[in-house]
MIDOSE-1310 file (N, C-alpha, C; in nm, 2 decimals, decimal comma, always signed):
residues 225
mdgn	+6,08/-5,96/+8,86/+6,11/-6,03/+8,99/+6,20/-5,95/+9,07; +6,15/-5,92/+9,20/+6,24/-5,83/+9,29/+6,35/-5,92/+9,36; +6,42/-5,85/+9,43/+6,53/-5,91/+9,51/+6,50/-6,02/+9,61; +6,39/-5,99/+9,68/+6,33/-6,08/+9,78/+6,28/-6,20/+9,72
qlva	+6,22/-6,19/+9,60/+6,16/-6,32/+9,53/+6,28/-6,40/+9,49; +6,39/-6,34/+9,43/+6,50/-6,41/+9,40/+6,57/-6,50/+9,51; +6,57/-6,42/+9,62/+6,64/-6,49/+9,74/+6,55/-6,60/+9,79; +6,42/-6,57/+9,79/+6,32/-6,67/+9,83/+6,33/-6,80/+9,75
gtly	+6,35/-6,79/+9,62/+6,36/-6,89/+9,54/+6,48/-6,98/+9,57; +6,59/-6,90/+9,60/+6,72/-6,98/+9,63/+6,71/-7,04/+9,76; +6,65/-6,99/+9,86/+6,62/-7,04/+9,98/+6,53/-7,17/+9,97; +6,43/-7,16/+9,90/+6,33/-7,27/+9,87/+6,40/-7,40/+9,83
reir	+6,49/-7,37/+9,72/+6,56/-7,48/+9,66/+6,67/-7,55/+9,76; +6,73/-7,46/+9,84/+6,83/-7,51/+9,92/+6,77/-7,59/+10,04; +6,66/-7,53/+10,09/+6,60/-7,60/+10,21/+6,54/-7,73/+10,16; +6,48/-7,73/+10,05/+6,41/-7,84/+9,99/+6,51/-7,96/+9,98
eril	+6,63/-7,92/+9,92/+6,73/-8,02/+9,90/+6,77/-8,09/+10,03; +6,79/-7,99/+10,13/+6,83/-8,04/+10,26/+6,73/-8,14/+10,33; +6,61/-8,11/+10,30/+6,50/-8,20/+10,35/+6,51/-8,33/+10,28; +6,52/-8,32/+10,14/+6,52/-8,44/+10,06/+6,64/-8,54/+10,10
sgqy	+6,75/-8,47/+10,13/+6,87/-8,54/+10,16/+6,88/-8,60/+10,30; +6,78/-8,55/+10,39/+6,78/-8,59/+10,52/+6,87/-8,50/+10,62; +6,93/-8,40/+10,55/+7,01/-8,31/+10,64/+6,92/-8,24/+10,75; +6,80/-8,21/+10,70/+6,69/-8,16/+10,79/+6,60/-8,28/+10,81
apgs	+6,61/-8,35/+10,91/+6,54/-8,48/+10,93/+6,39/-8,46/+10,96; +6,31/-8,56/+10,93/+6,17/-8,55/+10,96/+6,14/-8,52/+11,11; +6,06/-8,42/+11,14/+6,03/-8,38/+11,27/+6,12/-8,26/+11,32; +6,22/-8,23/+11,24/+6,32/-8,12/+11,29/+6,25/-7,99/+11,28
vlrq	+6,26/-7,91/+11,39/+6,21/-7,77/+11,39/+6,30/-7,68/+11,33; +6,25/-7,60/+11,23/+6,33/-7,50/+11,15/+6,29/-7,36/+11,21; +6,39/-7,31/+11,30/+6,35/-7,19/+11,35/+6,40/-7,08/+11,26; +6,32/-6,98/+11,23/+6,34/-6,88/+11,13/+6,46/-6,80/+11,16
edia	+6,48/-6,76/+11,29/+6,60/-6,68/+11,33/+6,73/-6,76/+11,29; +6,72/-6,88/+11,33/+6,85/-6,97/+11,30/+6,88/-6,99/+11,15; +6,77/-7,01/+11,08/+6,79/-7,03/+10,93/+6,83/-6,90/+10,87; +6,77/-6,79/+10,91/+6,80/-6,67/+10,86/+6,94/-6,62/+10,88
rqfe	+6,99/-6,66/+11,00/+7,13/-6,63/+11,03/+7,22/-6,72/+10,95; +7,19/-6,84/+10,94/+7,27/-6,94/+10,86/+7,28/-6,90/+10,72; +7,17/-6,85/+10,66/+7,19/-6,81/+10,52/+7,22/-6,66/+10,49; +7,24/-6,60/+10,61/+7,26/-6,45/+10,60/+7,15/-6,37/+10,52
tsrv	+7,03/-6,39/+10,56/+6,92/-6,33/+10,49/+6,81/-6,28/+10,58; +6,73/-6,20/+10,54/+6,62/-6,15/+10,63/+6,50/-6,25/+10,63; +6,41/-6,22/+10,72/+6,30/-6,32/+10,73/+6,20/-6,30/+10,62; +6,19/-6,20/+10,56/+6,09/-6,18/+10,45/+6,10/-6,29/+10,34
plre	+6,21/-6,31/+10,27/+6,22/-6,41/+10,17/+6,21/-6,55/+10,23; +6,26/-6,56/+10,35/+6,25/-6,69/+10,42/+6,11/-6,74/+10,45; +6,03/-6,63/+10,49/+5,88/-6,67/+10,51/+5,81/-6,72/+10,38; +5,86/-6,65/+10,27/+5,80/-6,69/+10,15/+5,84/-6,83/+10,11
afsk	+5,97/-6,86/+10,14/+6,02/-6,99/+10,10/+5,96/-7,10/+10,19; +5,94/-7,08/+10,32/+5,87/-7,17/+10,41/+5,73/-7,19/+10,37; +5,66/-7,08/+10,32/+5,52/-7,09/+10,28/+5,50/-7,19/+10,17; +5,60/-7,17/+10,07/+5,59/-7,25/+9,95/+5,63/-7,40/+9,99
leae	+5,72/-7,43/+10,08/+5,74/-7,56/+10,12/+5,64/-7,63/+10,20; +5,56/-7,54/+10,28/+5,45/-7,58/+10,35/+5,33/-7,63/+10,25; +5,32/-7,55/+10,15/+5,21/-7,58/+10,05/+5,24/-7,71/+9,98; +5,37/-7,74/+9,96/+5,41/-7,87/+9,89/+5,42/-7,98/+9,98
gfli	+5,39/-7,96/+10,11/+5,39/-8,08/+10,20/+5,53/-8,11/+10,26; +5,62/-8,02/+10,26/+5,75/-8,06/+10,31/+5,77/-8,00/+10,47; +5,69/-7,89/+10,49/+5,69/-7,84/+10,63/+5,54/-7,83/+10,68; +5,54/-7,82/+10,81/+5,41/-7,80/+10,88/+5,43/-7,69/+10,97
lrpr	+5,34/-7,59/+10,99/+5,34/-7,48/+11,08/+5,27/-7,52/+11,21; +5,35/-7,53/+11,32/+5,29/-7,57/+11,44/+5,28/-7,45/+11,54; +5,15/-7,43/+11,59/+5,13/-7,30/+11,67/+5,23/-7,29/+11,79; +5,29/-7,17/+11,79/+5,38/-7,13/+11,90/+5,52/-7,20/+11,88
rgya	+5,53/-7,30/+11,79/+5,66/-7,37/+11,77/+5,73/-7,34/+11,64; +5,65/-7,28/+11,55/+5,71/-7,24/+11,41/+5,70/-7,37/+11,33; +5,79/-7,36/+11,22/+5,78/-7,47/+11,11/+5,87/-7,59/+11,16; +5,82/-7,71/+11,11/+5,89/-7,83/+11,13/+5,88/-7,91/+11,00
visl	+5,99/-8,00/+10,99/+5,99/-8,08/+10,87/+5,88/-8,19/+10,89; +5,79/-8,22/+10,80/+5,69/-8,32/+10,80/+5,75/-8,45/+10,84; +5,68/-8,51/+10,94/+5,72/-8,64/+10,98/+5,59/-8,73/+10,96; +5,61/-8,84/+10,89/+5,51/-8,93/+10,85/+5,50/-9,06/+10,93
epee	+5,39/-9,10/+10,97/+5,37/-9,23/+11,03/+5,38/-9,35/+10,92; +5,42/-9,46/+10,96/+5,43/-9,58/+10,87/+5,30/-9,59/+10,78; +5,18/-9,57/+10,84/+5,06/-9,59/+10,77/+5,04/-9,48/+10,66; +5,09/-9,36/+10,69/+5,10/-9,26/+10,59/+5,19/-9,28/+10,47
iaei	+5,31/-9,34/+10,51/+5,40/-9,38/+10,40/+5,35/-9,49/+10,33; +5,28/-9,59/+10,38/+5,22/-9,70/+10,30/+5,12/-9,64/+10,21; +5,04/-9,54/+10,25/+4,94/-9,48/+10,16/+5,00/-9,42/+10,05; +5,11/-9,34/+10,07/+5,18/-9,27/+9,96/+5,23/-9,36/+9,86
fdlr	+5,29/-9,48/+9,91/+5,34/-9,58/+9,82/+5,23/-9,65/+9,74; +5,11/-9,66/+9,80/+5,00/-9,73/+9,73/+4,97/-9,64/+9,61; +4,97/-9,50/+9,63/+4,94/-9,41/+9,52/+5,06/-9,42/+9,42; +5,17/-9,42/+9,46/+5,29/-9,42/+9,37/+5,28/-9,55/+9,29
tvie	+5,24/-9,67/+9,34/+5,24/-9,79/+9,27/+5,15/-9,77/+9,15; +5,03/-9,72/+9,17/+4,93/-9,70/+9,06/+4,99/-9,60/+8,96; +5,03/-9,49/+9,01/+5,07/-9,37/+8,92/+5,19/-9,41/+8,84; +5,30/-9,46/+8,91/+5,41/-9,49/+8,84/+5,41/-9,62/+8,75
gqag	+5,31/-9,70/+8,78/+5,28/-9,81/+8,69/+5,22/-9,76/+8,55; +5,13/-9,67/+8,57/+5,07/-9,61/+8,45/+5,17/-9,53/+8,37; +5,25/-9,46/+8,45/+5,36/-9,37/+8,39/+5,46/-9,46/+8,31; +5,49/-9,58/+8,36/+5,58/-9,66/+8,28/+5,52/-9,71/+8,15
qiat	+5,40/-9,74/+8,15/+5,34/-9,77/+8,02/+5,34/-9,67/+7,92; +5,30/-9,55/+7,97/+5,29/-9,43/+7,88/+5,42/-9,40/+7,83; +5,53/-9,39/+7,91/+5,66/-9,36/+7,88/+5,72/-9,45/+7,77; +5,68/-9,59/+7,79/+5,73/-9,69/+7,69/+5,67/-9,66/+7,55
rmqk	+5,54/-9,63/+7,55/+5,47/-9,60/+7,42/+5,52/-9,47/+7,36; +5,56/-9,38/+7,45/+5,59/-9,24/+7,39/+5,74/-9,22/+7,38; +5,82/-9,31/+7,41/+5,97/-9,29/+7,40/+6,02/-9,26/+7,27; +6,12/-9,18/+7,27/+6,18/-9,14/+7,15/+6,32/-9,19/+7,14
sgda	+6,39/-9,16/+7,03/+6,52/-9,21/+7,01/+6,62/-9,15/+7,11; +6,70/-9,24/+7,18/+6,79/-9,19/+7,27/+6,74/-9,21/+7,42; +6,62/-9,23/+7,44/+6,56/-9,24/+7,57/+6,61/-9,36/+7,64; +6,61/-9,47/+7,57/+6,66/-9,60/+7,63/+6,81/-9,59/+7,67
eale	+6,88/-9,53/+7,58/+7,03/-9,52/+7,60/+7,05/-9,42/+7,72; +6,97/-9,33/+7,75/+6,99/-9,23/+7,85/+6,96/-9,31/+7,98; +6,87/-9,40/+7,98/+6,84/-9,48/+8,11/+6,95/-9,57/+8,14; +7,00/-9,63/+8,03/+7,12/-9,73/+8,04/+7,24/-9,66/+8,09
alla	+7,26/-9,53/+8,05/+7,38/-9,45/+8,10/+7,36/-9,43/+8,25; +7,24/-9,40/+8,29/+7,22/-9,37/+8,43/+7,24/-9,51/+8,51; +7,20/-9,62/+8,46/+7,23/-9,75/+8,53/+7,37/-9,78/+8,53; +7,45/-9,74/+8,42/+7,59/-9,76/+8,43/+7,66/-9,68/+8,54
amae	+7,61/-9,55/+8,55/+7,68/-9,46/+8,65/+7,64/-9,51/+8,79; +7,52/-9,57/+8,81/+7,49/-9,63/+8,94/+7,57/-9,75/+8,98; +7,60/-9,83/+8,88/+7,68/-9,94/+8,90/+7,82/-9,91/+8,93; +7,88/-9,79/+8,90/+8,01/-9,75/+8,93/+8,01/-9,67/+9,06
tnpl	+7,90/-9,67/+9,13/+7,90/-9,58/+9,26/+7,89/-9,69/+9,37; +7,97/-9,66/+9,47/+7,97/-9,75/+9,59/+7,88/-9,69/+9,70; +7,77/-9,76/+9,71/+7,66/-9,71/+9,81/+7,70/-9,73/+9,95; +7,81/-9,80/+9,99/+7,85/-9,82/+10,12/+7,93/-9,70/+10,17
eqeg	+7,97/-9,62/+10,08/+8,03/-9,49/+10,12/+7,94/-9,37/+10,12; +7,95/-9,28/+10,22/+7,86/-9,17/+10,24/+7,84/-9,10/+10,11; +7,95/-9,05/+10,05/+7,93/-8,97/+9,93/+7,87/-9,06/+9,82; +7,91/-9,19/+9,81/+7,86/-9,28/+9,71/+7,71/-9,30/+9,72
mtrw	+7,66/-9,31/+9,85/+7,52/-9,33/+9,87/+7,45/-9,20/+9,83; +7,50/-9,09/+9,85/+7,43/-8,96/+9,82/+7,43/-8,96/+9,66; +7,53/-8,99/+9,59/+7,54/-8,99/+9,45/+7,44/-9,10/+9,40; +7,44/-9,22/+9,46/+7,34/-9,32/+9,40/+7,20/-9,27/+9,41
celn	+7,17/-9,21/+9,52/+7,03/-9,16/+9,54/+7,00/-9,06/+9,44; +7,09/-8,96/+9,40/+7,08/-8,86/+9,30/+7,05/-8,93/+9,18; +7,13/-9,03/+9,13/+7,12/-9,10/+9,00/+6,99/-9,18/+9,00; +6,94/-9,24/+9,11/+6,82/-9,31/+9,12/+6,71/-9,22/+9,09
rafh	+6,71/-9,10/+9,15/+6,60/-9,00/+9,13/+6,60/-8,96/+8,98; +6,72/-8,94/+8,92/+6,73/-8,90/+8,78/+6,68/-9,01/+8,69; +6,70/-9,13/+8,73/+6,65/-9,24/+8,65/+6,50/-9,24/+8,64; +6,44/-9,23/+8,75/+6,29/-9,22/+8,75/+6,23/-9,10/+8,69
eril	+6,30/-8,98/+8,72/+6,25/-8,87/+8,65/+6,26/-8,87/+8,50; +6,36/-8,95/+8,45/+6,38/-8,96/+8,30/+6,27/-9,05/+8,25; +6,22/-9,14/+8,32/+6,10/-9,22/+8,27/+5,98/-9,13/+8,27; +5,96/-9,05/+8,37/+5,84/-8,96/+8,37/+5,85/-8,86/+8,27
eccn	+5,96/-8,81/+8,24/+5,98/-8,71/+8,13/+5,93/-8,76/+7,99; +5,96/-8,90/+7,97/+5,92/-8,96/+7,84/+5,78/-8,96/+7,83; +5,69/-8,95/+7,93/+5,55/-8,95/+7,93/+5,49/-8,83/+7,85; +5,57/-8,72/+7,87/+5,52/-8,60/+7,82/+5,38/-8,56/+7,87
rprl	+5,35/-8,59/+8,00/+5,24/-8,56/+8,06/+5,27/-8,48/+8,19; +5,27/-8,35/+8,18/+5,32/-8,26/+8,28/+5,25/-8,29/+8,42; +5,11/-8,30/+8,41/+5,03/-8,33/+8,54/+5,08/-8,46/+8,61; +5,08/-8,56/+8,53/+5,13/-8,69/+8,59/+5,26/-8,68/+8,64
qria	+5,36/-8,61/+8,57/+5,49/-8,60/+8,62/+5,50/-8,52/+8,76; +5,42/-8,41/+8,76/+5,41/-8,33/+8,88/+5,37/-8,41/+9,00; +5,26/-8,49/+8,98/+5,19/-8,56/+9,09/+5,29/-8,67/+9,13; +5,34/-8,74/+9,04/+5,45/-8,85/+9,08/+5,57/-8,80/+9,15
lqlr	+5,61/-8,69/+9,10/+5,74/-8,63/+9,18/+5,70/-8,57/+9,32; +5,58/-8,53/+9,33/+5,54/-8,48/+9,46/+5,53/-8,60/+9,56; +5,47/-8,71/+9,51/+5,47/-8,82/+9,60/+5,60/-8,88/+9,63; +5,69/-8,88/+9,54/+5,83/-8,93/+9,56/+5,90/-8,84/+9,66
dqve	+5,88/-8,71/+9,65/+5,95/-8,61/+9,74/+5,90/-8,63/+9,89; +5,78/-8,66/+9,90/+5,72/-8,69/+10,04/+5,79/-8,81/+10,12; +5,84/-8,90/+10,04/+5,90/-9,02/+10,11/+6,05/-9,03/+10,08; +6,10/-8,94/+10,00/+6,24/-8,95/+9,97/+6,34/-8,94/+10,09
pyvr	+6,31/-8,87/+10,19/+6,40/-8,87/+10,31/+6,40/-9,00/+10,37; +6,29/-9,07/+10,38/+6,28/-9,19/+10,45/+6,36/-9,31/+10,36; +6,34/-9,30/+10,23/+6,41/-9,40/+10,15/+6,55/-9,37/+10,16; +6,61/-9,26/+10,17/+6,75/-9,23/+10,18/+6,80/-9,28/+10,31
vela	+6,72/-9,26/+10,42/+6,77/-9,32/+10,55/+6,78/-9,47/+10,55; +6,68/-9,54/+10,49/+6,69/-9,68/+10,48/+6,80/-9,72/+10,40; +6,84/-9,66/+10,29/+6,96/-9,70/+10,21/+7,08/-9,67/+10,28; +7,09/-9,56/+10,36/+7,21/-9,53/+10,43/+7,23/-9,63/+10,54
vtgd	+7,12/-9,69/+10,60/+7,15/-9,79/+10,71/+7,19/-9,92/+10,65; +7,12/-9,96/+10,54/+7,15/-10,10/+10,49/+7,26/-10,10/+10,38; +7,27/-9,99/+10,30/+7,35/-9,99/+10,19/+7,32/-10,10/+10,09; +7,20/-10,15/+10,09/+7,16/-10,26/+10,00/+7,08/-10,20/+9,88
vaea	+7,14/-10,20/+9,76/+7,08/-10,16/+9,65/+7,06/-10,27/+9,54; +7,10/-10,39/+9,58/+7,09/-10,51/+9,50/+6,95/-10,53/+9,43; +6,85/-10,53/+9,51/+6,71/-10,56/+9,46/+6,67/-10,44/+9,37; +6,69/-10,32/+9,41/+6,66/-10,20/+9,33/+6,73/-10,20/+9,19
trdh	+6,86/-10,25/+9,20/+6,93/-10,25/+9,08/+6,87/-10,35/+8,98; +6,83/-10,47/+9,03/+6,77/-10,58/+8,95/+6,64/-10,52/+8,89; +6,57/-10,45/+8,97/+6,44/-10,40/+8,92/+6,47/-10,29/+8,81; +6,57/-10,21/+8,83/+6,60/-10,11/+8,72/+6,64/-10,18/+8,59
eeiv	+6,72/-10,28/+8,61/+6,77/-10,34/+8,49/+6,66/-10,41/+8,41; +6,56/-10,46/+8,48/+6,45/-10,53/+8,41/+6,36/-10,42/+8,35; +6,34/-10,31/+8,42/+6,26/-10,20/+8,36/+6,33/-10,15/+8,23; +6,45/-10,13/+8,22/+6,52/-10,08/+8,11/+6,51/-10,19/+7,99
safr	+6,54/-10,31/+8,03/+6,52/-10,41/+7,92/+6,38/-10,42/+7,86; +6,28/-10,41/+7,93/+6,15/-10,41/+7,88/+6,11/-10,28/+7,81; +6,16/-10,17/+7,86/+6,15/-10,03/+7,80/+6,21/-10,04/+7,66; +6,34/-10,09/+7,64/+6,40/-10,09/+7,52/+6,32/-10,18/+7,42
sgda	+6,27/-10,29/+7,47/+6,19/-10,37/+7,38/+6,06/-10,32/+7,34; +6,01/-10,21/+7,40/+5,89/-10,16/+7,37/+5,76/-10,23/+7,45; +5,79/-10,31/+7,54/+5,68/-10,38/+7,61/+5,61/-10,29/+7,72; +5,52/-10,21/+7,68/+5,46/-10,11/+7,76/+5,39/-10,17/+7,89
elvg	+5,32/-10,28/+7,86/+5,25/-10,34/+7,97/+5,34/-10,40/+8,08; +5,46/-10,46/+8,04/+5,56/-10,51/+8,13/+5,63/-10,41/+8,20; +5,66/-10,30/+8,14/+5,72/-10,18/+8,21/+5,64/-10,13/+8,32; +5,50/-10,12/+8,29/+5,42/-10,08/+8,39/+5,41/-10,17/+8,50
elca	+5,41/-10,29/+8,48/+5,41/-10,39/+8,59/+5,53/-10,38/+8,67; +5,64/-10,37/+8,60/+5,77/-10,37/+8,66/+5,78/-10,24/+8,76; +5,74/-10,13/+8,70/+5,74/-10,01/+8,78/+5,66/-10,01/+8,91; +5,55/-10,07/+8,89/+5,45/-10,09/+9,01/+5,52/-10,18/+9,11
vhcs	+5,57/-10,29/+9,07/+5,64/-10,39/+9,15/+5,76/-10,32/+9,23; +5,83/-10,24/+9,16/+5,94/-10,18/+9,20/+5,90/-10,08/+9,32; +5,79/-10,01/+9,31/+5,75/-9,92/+9,42/+5,71/-10,01/+9,53; +5,64/-10,12/+9,51/+5,59/-10,20/+9,62/+5,71/-10,27/+9,69
rtar	+5,82/-10,30/+9,62/+5,93/-10,36/+9,69/+6,00/-10,25/+9,77; +6,01/-10,13/+9,72/+6,08/-10,03/+9,80/+5,99/-10,00/+9,92; +5,86/-9,99/+9,92/+5,78/-9,97/+10,03/+5,80/-10,09/+10,13; +5,81/-10,20/+10,08/+5,82/-10,32/+10,18/+5,96/-10,30/+10,25
rlld	+6,06/-10,28/+10,19/+6,19/-10,27/+10,25/+6,19/-10,15/+10,35; +6,14/-10,04/+10,31/+6,14/-9,92/+10,40/+6,04/-9,94/+10,52; +5,93/-9,99/+10,50/+5,84/-10,01/+10,61/+5,89/-10,12/+10,71; +5,95/-10,22/+10,66/+6,01/-10,33/+10,75/+6,11/-10,26/+10,84
klra	+6,19/-10,17/+10,79/+6,30/-10,11/+10,88/+6,22/-10,01/+10,97; +6,12/-9,93/+10,93/+6,06/-9,84/+11,02/+5,99/-9,90/+11,13; +5,93/-10,02/+11,10/+5,85/-10,09/+11,19/+5,92/-10,19/+11,29; +6,04/-10,22/+11,25/+6,13/-10,31/+11,32/+6,15/-10,26/+11,47
palt	+6,19/-10,14/+11,49/+6,22/-10,10/+11,63/+6,10/-10,11/+11,73; +5,98/-10,08/+11,67/+5,87/-10,09/+11,75/+5,83/-10,24/+11,79; +5,85/-10,33/+11,68/+5,83/-10,46/+11,71/+5,92/-10,52/+11,81; +6,05/-10,48/+11,80/+6,15/-10,53/+11,90/+6,11/-10,48/+12,04
aded	+6,07/-10,35/+12,05/+6,03/-10,30/+12,18/+5,92/-10,39/+12,24; +5,82/-10,41/+12,15/+5,70/-10,50/+12,20/+5,75/-10,62/+12,26; +5,85/-10,69/+12,19/+5,89/-10,82/+12,23/+5,96/-10,82/+12,35; +6,04/-10,71/+12,38/+6,11/-10,69/+12,50/+6,02/-10,68/+12,62
r	+5,91/-10,62/+12,61/+5,82/-10,61/+12,71/+5,75/-10,74/+12,74
């Protein structure tokens, strides 16, 4: 692997994390000259990083305007969550059947860490989101199904910035916390069917909270007219 490839890999990971965290908000234009200057790099590895992010659905190339962070309409977000509901429901069942010693304890440790985090603080919310992602990734890892895991994570990544914005605005993690606790309880008891149902419901509830927030301004504007 040459130097440009190493730099491209580093750029890819850093820009991807900034998109997921909302630092690069949906719709933001990422000008190559600005990003290259910011990271003190040439455009060659940057173009490679942008191309990979475009292929994974994080960026879109707009003629004469360059790359921009993907911005999804509420209907597109709803479609992604519909897919997540099916896939993560199945993943929950498989993970429960395939679980090994220590998996339930690992999930409980992540729940405990989330409980100790204050989501009303900026750093606390960032930390909670990271732990939440780790919680769901841990369930997917238990499946031992690489393709399922890859697809599930790709779908999560596409809506992660929107979920973080909703959480940052409301700071409300109570419903999600209850969902997580129920999932872990059923997981520990080995009730695969129930875990699958709970994972699907959890996705549906997340979608409902998010879409309610996204659609609220439009509804308010309509009422004002």
